[in-house]
C-alpha positions as CSV (number, residue, x, y, z in Angstrom):
1,M,107.2,144.5,101.9
2,S,107.5,140.9,100.5
3,Q,108.2,140.2,96.9
4,M,105.3,139.3,94.6
5,I,105.4,135.7,93.3
6,A,103.7,134.9,90.0
7,I,103.2,131.2,89.1
8,E,102.6,131.3,85.4
9,G,101.6,128.9,82.6
10,G,100.3,126.0,84.7
11,T,96.9,124.3,84.8
12,V,95.1,125.6,87.9
13,I,93.0,123.3,90.1
14,D,91.7,125.8,92.6
15,G,90.4,123.3,95.3
16,T,86.8,124.4,95.1
17,G,85.7,121.7,92.7
18,A,85.6,124.1,89.7
19,P,87.0,122.8,86.4
20,A,90.7,123.0,85.9
21,R,91.9,126.1,84.0
22,A,94.9,125.9,81.7
23,G,97.5,128.6,81.4
24,E,96.4,130.7,84.3
25,T,98.6,132.9,86.5
26,V,98.4,132.7,90.3
27,L,99.7,135.8,92.0
28,I,100.9,135.7,95.6
29,H,101.6,138.8,97.7
30,E,101.9,139.4,101.5
31,G,101.2,135.8,102.3
32,R,97.9,135.8,100.4
33,I,96.5,134.9,97.0
34,A,96.4,138.4,95.5
35,A,94.8,137.5,92.1
36,V,94.2,134.6,89.7
37,G,93.9,134.7,85.9
38,A,93.6,137.8,83.8
39,S,93.8,140.2,86.8
40,A,96.9,138.5,88.0
41,D,98.5,139.0,84.5
42,E,97.7,142.7,84.5
43,I,99.3,143.2,87.9
44,V,102.4,141.2,86.9
45,A,102.8,143.3,83.7
46,R,103.2,146.4,85.8
47,T,105.4,144.8,88.5
48,P,108.7,144.0,86.8
49,D,110.4,142.9,90.0
50,A,107.9,140.1,90.6
51,L,109.4,136.7,91.1
52,R,108.1,134.6,88.2
53,I,107.8,130.8,88.4
54,D,107.3,128.9,85.2
55,A,104.7,126.2,85.7
56,S,104.2,125.3,82.1
57,G,103.1,121.7,81.7
58,K,102.5,121.4,85.4
59,T,99.5,121.6,87.8
60,V,99.1,124.4,90.3
61,M,96.9,123.6,93.2
62,P,96.4,124.3,97.0
63,G,98.7,122.7,99.5
64,L,97.3,119.5,100.8
65,I,95.7,119.2,104.3
66,D,96.2,116.0,106.2
67,A,93.6,115.8,109.0
68,H,95.0,112.7,110.7
69,T,98.7,112.7,111.6
70,H,100.9,111.6,114.6
71,L,104.0,113.7,114.2
72,S,105.2,113.1,117.8
73,F,105.2,109.3,117.4
74,G,108.5,109.0,115.6
75,E,107.4,106.1,113.2
76,P,107.5,103.2,115.7
77,T,107.1,99.6,114.7
78,G,104.8,98.9,117.6
79,N,103.3,100.2,120.9
80,D,106.1,98.8,123.0
81,E,108.7,100.9,121.2
82,L,106.3,103.9,121.3
83,F,105.5,103.7,125.0
84,F,108.7,102.6,126.6
85,H,111.7,103.4,124.4
86,R,111.4,107.2,124.1
87,T,111.9,110.2,126.2
88,E,109.9,113.5,126.0
89,A,112.9,115.6,125.0
90,Y,114.1,113.2,122.3
91,S,110.5,112.8,121.0
92,S,110.2,116.5,120.7
93,M,113.3,116.8,118.6
94,L,112.3,113.9,116.5
95,S,108.9,115.6,115.9
96,A,110.7,118.7,114.7
97,H,112.9,116.7,112.4
98,N,109.9,114.9,110.8
99,S,107.7,118.0,110.4
100,G,109.9,119.3,107.7
101,K,109.4,116.1,105.7
102,V,105.7,116.6,105.9
103,L,105.8,120.1,104.5
104,R,108.1,119.1,101.6
105,A,105.6,116.5,100.6
106,G,103.2,119.3,99.7
107,V,101.2,119.1,102.9
108,T,100.9,122.6,104.2
109,S,98.4,121.9,107.0
110,V,97.8,119.0,109.4
111,M,95.5,118.1,112.2
112,D,97.4,116.1,114.8
113,A,94.8,115.0,117.2
114,D,96.8,113.1,119.8
115,C,100.4,113.1,120.9
116,L,103.0,111.9,123.3
117,W,103.1,114.2,126.3
118,N,102.0,117.6,125.1
119,I,104.4,117.7,122.1
120,G,101.6,118.5,119.6
121,V,100.8,121.9,121.1
122,E,104.5,122.7,121.5
123,L,105.3,121.7,118.0
124,R,102.4,123.7,116.6
125,D,103.6,126.8,118.5
126,A,107.3,126.3,117.4
127,I,106.2,126.1,113.8
128,E,104.1,129.3,114.1
129,A,107.0,131.0,115.8
130,G,109.4,130.1,112.9
131,I,111.6,128.0,115.1
132,V,110.7,124.7,113.3
133,E,110.0,124.2,109.6
134,G,106.7,122.4,109.2
135,P,103.1,122.5,108.1
136,R,100.5,124.7,109.9
137,M,99.1,122.6,112.7
138,R,96.0,122.1,114.8
139,A,96.9,119.9,117.8
140,G,95.3,117.7,120.3
141,G,96.7,116.4,123.6
142,N,96.6,112.8,125.0
143,A,93.7,110.7,123.6
144,L,91.1,110.0,126.2
145,M,90.7,106.3,127.0
146,T,88.9,104.0,129.3
147,M,91.3,101.3,130.5
148,L,90.1,99.2,127.6
149,G,90.6,101.7,124.8
150,G,92.8,101.9,121.8
151,T,94.9,99.3,120.1
152,A,97.5,98.6,122.8
153,G,95.5,96.2,124.9
154,R,97.1,95.5,128.3
155,L,100.0,97.8,127.6
156,I,97.8,100.7,128.6
157,R,98.0,101.3,132.4
158,D,94.8,101.3,134.4
159,E,95.5,104.8,135.7
160,G,97.2,107.9,134.4
161,T,99.0,108.3,131.1
162,T,100.6,105.7,128.8
163,G,102.2,107.1,125.7
164,Y,99.6,109.2,123.9
165,A,96.7,108.1,126.1
166,T,95.2,109.3,129.4
167,V,92.8,106.9,131.2
168,V,89.6,108.5,132.6
169,H,87.2,106.6,134.8
170,N,84.1,108.7,135.6
171,L,82.2,111.8,134.5
172,D,84.1,114.1,136.9
173,G,87.4,112.7,135.6
174,I,86.4,113.2,132.0
175,T,85.4,116.8,132.6
176,R,88.6,117.5,134.5
177,E,90.8,116.0,131.8
178,V,89.1,118.0,129.0
179,R,89.6,121.2,131.0
180,R,93.2,120.4,131.7
181,Q,93.9,119.8,128.0
182,V,92.1,123.0,127.0
183,K,94.1,124.9,129.6
184,H,97.3,123.7,128.0
185,G,96.3,124.9,124.5
186,V,94.8,122.0,122.5
187,D,92.7,122.7,119.5
188,W,90.8,119.3,119.6
189,I,89.9,116.6,122.1
190,K,90.2,113.0,121.0
191,I,88.4,109.9,122.3
192,M,89.4,106.3,121.6
193,V,85.8,105.1,121.5
194,T,86.8,101.6,120.4
195,G,89.6,99.3,121.5
196,L,91.2,95.8,121.2
197,I,90.4,93.6,124.1
198,P,93.0,90.7,124.2
199,S,90.4,88.1,125.3
200,V,88.0,89.1,122.5
201,K,88.7,87.8,119.0
202,G,88.0,90.0,116.0
203,P,87.9,93.8,115.4
204,E,87.8,96.5,118.0
205,V,84.8,96.9,120.2
206,K,83.1,99.9,121.7
207,V,84.6,100.6,125.2
208,W,82.8,103.9,126.1
209,S,79.1,104.3,127.1
210,Q,77.2,106.9,125.2
211,R,76.8,108.8,128.4
212,E,80.5,109.1,128.8
213,I,81.0,110.2,125.2
214,R,78.4,112.9,125.8
215,A,80.3,114.1,128.9
216,V,83.4,114.6,126.7
217,V,81.4,116.5,124.1
218,E,79.6,118.7,126.6
219,A,82.8,119.6,128.5
220,A,84.7,120.3,125.3
221,H,81.9,122.3,123.5
222,E,81.4,124.5,126.5
223,L,85.0,125.5,126.0
224,N,84.6,125.9,122.2
225,T,86.7,122.9,121.5
226,P,85.7,120.2,118.9
227,V,85.9,116.5,119.5
228,V,87.1,113.7,117.3
229,G,86.4,110.0,117.9
230,H,88.4,106.9,117.0
231,C,85.7,104.5,115.9
232,R,86.4,101.1,114.3
233,N,83.0,99.5,114.4
234,S,79.5,100.6,113.5
235,I,77.9,101.1,116.9
236,S,80.7,103.4,118.0
237,T,80.2,105.6,114.9
238,K,76.4,105.7,115.5
239,E,76.6,106.6,119.2
240,S,79.5,109.1,118.7
241,A,77.5,110.9,116.1
242,E,74.4,110.9,118.3
243,A,76.5,112.2,121.2
244,G,77.6,115.2,119.1
245,V,81.2,114.2,118.3
246,D,82.3,116.6,115.5
247,M,84.5,114.3,113.5
248,I,85.0,110.5,113.3
249,Y,88.2,108.7,112.3
250,H,87.9,105.4,110.5
251,S,84.1,104.7,110.7
252,S,85.0,101.1,110.1
253,Y,82.2,98.7,109.1
254,M,79.7,101.6,109.2
255,D,76.1,100.4,108.6
256,D,73.1,102.3,107.4
257,A,71.9,103.1,110.9
258,A,75.3,104.7,111.7
259,L,75.3,106.6,108.4
260,E,71.8,108.0,109.3
261,A,73.2,109.2,112.6
262,V,76.1,110.8,110.9
263,L,73.8,112.6,108.5
264,E,71.3,113.7,111.1
265,N,74.1,115.2,113.3
266,G,76.2,116.8,110.6
267,T,79.3,114.7,111.6
268,T,82.4,114.9,109.5
269,L,84.2,111.6,108.5
270,C,87.9,111.2,108.1
271,P,88.2,107.5,107.1
272,T,92.0,107.3,107.1
273,L,92.2,104.4,104.6
274,T,95.9,104.9,103.8
275,L,97.2,102.9,106.7
276,L,95.0,99.9,105.8
277,G,95.9,100.3,102.1
278,N,99.6,100.3,102.9
279,L,99.2,97.1,105.0
280,V,97.1,95.4,102.4
281,D,99.4,96.3,99.5
282,Y,102.8,96.2,101.2
283,G,102.3,94.5,104.5
284,E,103.9,91.3,103.3
285,K,107.1,93.2,102.5
286,V,107.4,94.7,106.0
287,G,106.6,91.5,107.8
288,T,102.9,92.0,108.7
289,A,101.4,88.7,110.0
290,P,99.7,87.0,107.0
291,A,96.5,86.3,109.0
292,L,96.0,90.1,109.4
293,L,96.2,90.9,105.7
294,D,92.8,89.4,104.8
295,V,91.3,91.2,107.9
296,F,92.7,94.6,106.7
297,K,91.5,94.0,103.1
298,A,88.0,93.2,104.2
299,E,87.9,96.3,106.4
300,L,89.2,98.5,103.6
301,E,86.6,97.2,101.1
302,V,83.6,97.3,103.4
303,T,84.4,100.7,104.9
304,G,85.4,102.2,101.5
305,E,82.0,101.3,100.1
306,M,80.1,103.0,102.9
307,I,82.3,106.1,102.9
308,G,81.4,106.5,99.2
309,K,77.7,106.2,100.1
310,A,78.2,108.8,102.9
311,H,79.9,111.1,100.4
312,R,77.1,110.8,97.9
313,A,74.5,111.5,100.6
314,G,76.2,114.8,101.4
315,V,78.5,113.9,104.4
316,R,81.7,116.0,104.6
317,V,84.5,113.5,104.0
318,I,88.1,114.7,104.4
319,T,91.5,113.2,104.0
320,G,93.8,111.8,106.7
321,S,96.8,109.4,106.4
322,E,97.6,108.4,110.0
323,T,101.2,109.4,109.2
324,G,103.6,108.8,112.0
325,F,103.9,105.0,112.2
326,A,106.5,102.7,110.6
327,V,104.0,101.8,107.9
328,T,103.1,105.5,107.3
329,P,106.4,107.4,107.7
330,C,106.4,111.2,107.6
331,G,106.5,112.8,104.2
332,E,105.8,109.6,102.3
333,W,102.2,108.6,102.0
334,H,100.0,111.7,102.8
335,A,98.6,112.0,99.3
336,R,97.8,108.3,99.0
337,E,94.5,109.0,100.9
338,L,93.2,110.7,97.7
339,D,93.9,107.5,95.8
340,M,92.2,105.4,98.4
341,L,89.1,107.5,98.2
342,V,89.1,107.1,94.4
343,R,89.8,103.4,94.4
344,Y,87.6,102.2,97.3
345,A,85.0,105.0,97.9
346,G,84.3,105.9,94.3
347,F,85.4,109.5,94.5
348,S,86.4,111.3,91.3
349,P,89.9,112.7,91.3
350,M,88.5,116.2,91.6
351,E,86.3,115.2,94.6
352,A,89.3,113.6,96.3
353,I,91.3,116.8,95.7
354,V,88.5,118.9,97.3
355,A,88.4,116.5,100.2
356,A,92.1,117.2,100.7
357,T,92.0,121.0,100.3
358,S,88.9,123.2,100.8
359,K,86.8,120.7,102.7
360,A,89.6,119.7,105.0
361,A,90.1,123.4,105.9
362,W,87.2,122.7,108.3
363,A,89.5,120.5,110.5
364,M,91.9,123.5,110.7
365,K,89.1,125.8,111.8
366,M,90.0,127.8,108.7
367,E,87.1,127.4,106.3
368,G,87.1,130.2,103.7
369,Q,90.8,131.0,104.6
370,V,92.9,128.0,103.4
371,G,92.5,125.1,101.0
372,A,91.7,127.1,97.8
373,L,93.4,129.3,95.2
374,V,91.0,132.1,95.6
375,E,91.7,135.8,96.0
376,G,92.2,136.6,99.7
377,Y,93.0,133.1,100.8
378,V,96.2,132.2,102.6
379,A,98.8,131.4,99.9
380,D,99.4,127.7,100.4
381,V,100.3,126.4,97.0
382,I,102.0,123.5,95.4
383,V,103.2,122.9,91.8
384,V,103.0,119.3,90.6
385,D,104.7,117.7,87.6
386,G,101.7,115.8,86.2
387,D,97.9,115.9,86.1
388,P,96.2,114.5,89.2
389,L,92.9,114.7,87.5
390,K,94.1,112.0,85.1
391,D,96.1,110.1,87.7
392,V,95.7,111.2,91.3
393,T,98.7,108.9,92.3
394,V,101.0,111.5,90.7
395,L,100.8,113.4,94.1
396,V,102.7,110.5,95.8
397,R,105.4,110.0,93.2
398,E,109.0,110.8,94.0
399,G,110.0,114.2,92.7
400,A,106.5,115.2,91.5
401,I,106.2,118.1,93.9
402,H,108.2,120.9,92.3
403,E,107.2,123.9,94.4
404,V,105.8,124.2,97.9
405,I,104.7,127.6,99.1
406,K,103.3,128.1,102.6
407,D,101.9,131.4,103.9
408,G,103.3,132.9,100.7
409,V,106.9,131.8,101.4
410,R,108.7,129.3,99.1
411,V,110.0,126.2,100.8
412,D,113.6,125.2,99.8
413,L,113.1,121.7,98.4
414,T,116.8,121.5,97.4
415,R,118.2,121.6,100.9
416,P,118.8,118.0,102.1
417,I,117.1,116.8,105.3
418,P,119.7,115.1,107.5
419,E,119.5,111.4,107.5
420,R,118.0,110.0,110.6
421,R,120.0,107.2,112.2
422,P,118.7,104.9,115.0
423,R,119.3,106.1,118.5
424,A,120.8,103.6,120.9
425,G,117.9,102.0,122.9
426,E,115.2,103.5,120.7
427,K,114.2,100.2,118.9
428,V,113.2,97.0,120.6
429,A,116.0,94.4,120.4
430,F,114.8,90.8,120.1
431,L,116.8,87.9,121.4
432,A,115.3,85.6,118.8
433,A,112.8,85.7,115.9
434,C,111.3,82.4,117.0
435,P,111.6,79.9,119.8
436,L,114.9,77.9,119.8
437,T,113.5,74.4,120.2
438,R,115.9,71.4,120.0
439,A,114.2,70.3,116.8
440,F,114.8,73.7,115.3
441,A,118.4,73.8,116.4
442,F,119.4,70.4,115.2
443,E,117.5,70.3,111.9
444,D,119.5,72.0,109.1
445,T,116.4,72.6,107.0
446,A,114.2,73.9,109.8
447,L,115.2,77.5,109.4
448,A,114.4,77.6,105.7
449,A,111.1,75.8,106.2
450,S,110.1,78.3,108.9
451,G,110.1,81.1,106.4
452,V,112.3,83.2,108.7
453,E,115.4,84.7,107.1
454,P,118.6,84.4,109.2
455,L,120.0,87.8,110.3
456,T,122.9,89.2,108.4
457,D,126.1,90.2,110.2
458,E,125.1,93.9,109.7
459,Q,121.7,93.3,111.2
460,M,123.2,91.5,114.2
461,L,125.5,94.5,114.7
462,D,122.6,96.9,114.5
463,L,120.8,94.9,117.2
464,S,123.8,94.9,119.4
465,R,123.8,98.7,119.3
466,A,120.1,99.1,120.0
């Protein structure tokens, strides 16, 4: 029999949207929330061997749920690195390494909708088997694409699989791929409904017909498997909702017609504003092309306003960070999505917390089981140094997460995670940061004028090892 854990003296935010309650005890036993409040105190009083955790001055709340992660991606700087500089075995081990970082950030559940090879399903099962430390997972397989889909342009092969994507061409092929993925254990099917076409300037465009989207939905729903769509323009959101897609990522530039379709069809939205927010706020620091920064800022502001409108109209909006890229590394930015919803979509801090806990349990297929500090729920609990109702950004601050409990088991936050060092050949090595013209070579001031910093000896050594 497992030891009872009593978290005492903290302010409880239970994840249901109910007002915070100061000085309450949360009692955990056998992996569940056994009691909260006065009844918990009574049980602790007659259980002298209970483990007591003092949360005075801190916030006790459900573990966070991140409904948009890419734990198998390994934090690449671009698609070339992701597609062509990894092996399946190495990516699997890298995924296991990163999953522990996610859990320690207070994220006790994730939905990982598309992955390299079939790593998502295997990582999910390894975590459940106790082989790997990480959050509870729901996993997808390869994202379904037409040859035009996604953000990688011509890097996607016309046939077969490239990285996280499998290209399908017709209705029979769609059905066959859905069935193949379900056979191999996926919890979700993902469609890249929009994509970047190199010859078309501007945002992503819709690259699936509605008939094709319906074929995915019908094949998946017949096998009791939900569908999520990557939609970065309004018409893709509208047609995906009408076709029965269960959840939509991004919903960029959504208009009123698309919102109406979302409302009519009960579609869930996971806007994933964090990646955009990181690029807008910190893109200059990491070398993002200046021309893109204004584009990202416009998308963030326009989309955020419509997500707020959707939320007020009753649409289920949940949190996702798109963790797994170089601009959203594992364990770093998951909780920033709550701040994005507050800043850009007009959520209150409490509404953002609910979007990241009890509402997001839907993506885990565990509504009424996780995401709240309610008697009988799975005991996923975090203790936070600070008050996220006053400042939701406290959830992202270094050292703010004092306790993480998943399935009633305390996570050892004191054990250091081994530092990851670059693997030879993993990163793309550039011969030059810009063209070496004669004018550039012979003009002493040209380098400074270009805005390109010369590489240090250490950086040159790192490149030689890559």
